N, C-alpha and C positions, 0 to 999 in steps of 0.2 A: 541443531542450530547451524545456520549457514551465514557467514559474514560476507558482505559485499561492500565495495567502496563506490560511492557516488559523489558527484559534485552538486552542492546546494548553495545557491547564492554566491558562487565563485569560490567556495571552500570545499575541499575534499573531506568527506566524512565516511566512517564505516558504520554499517548497520548490521546487527545480528538478529535474524528472524528464522523461525522454523521454515523448512522447505515448503510446506503447504502454503505459507503466506507469500513466499516468493512466487510460487506457481499462480496463486490468486492474483497477485499484482501483475504478472505477465498477461493473464487472461483479461483483467480489467483494462489494462493499457491497450491491448489489441482491440478490444471492443470499443474503446474510446478513441481509437486512432491516434494514440500518442505513445511515447516511450515510457518505460518504467521510471527513469529519472525525472521526466516531466510530470508524471503522475505523483511521484513522491514530493516534488516541489510544490504541487498544488495542495497536497495533504499537509505539508510543512507550513505553508502560508495560512491555512485555516485551522490549525490545531489549537486546542484549548488546554493542552497539557504540556509540561516541559519535556516529557519523554517522547521522542519521535517514534520509537519502535512501538510503544503503546498506542500512539495516535494512528499508526498504520494498521495495527490489529483491529482497532475499533472501526476504522474506515472500511476495512475489508468485510468485517462482520455486518456493518450497516448496509454496505453495497449489496451483499448477497441476501440479506433479509428483505430488502425492498425490491430486488429484481428477480428473485427466485421464489415465488410463492406457490410452489407445488404442495398440494396437500396429500394426505396418505390414502385418500379414497380412490 
């Protein structure tokens, strides 16, 4: 678990995520042409759960499920 501090809607907050999720957020942000804090702000604005860390994990999973459709053949 790695903790990082970011500013959301003018308030500083800390998020604890596994390193793999931070790496995924870095990759998604780079592909989207935005910063990780900007990406997290978008996730925060559209989340349907109270827990931001959970919303981020679901977002990352959904992102890679829809953009990385490699099959095993």
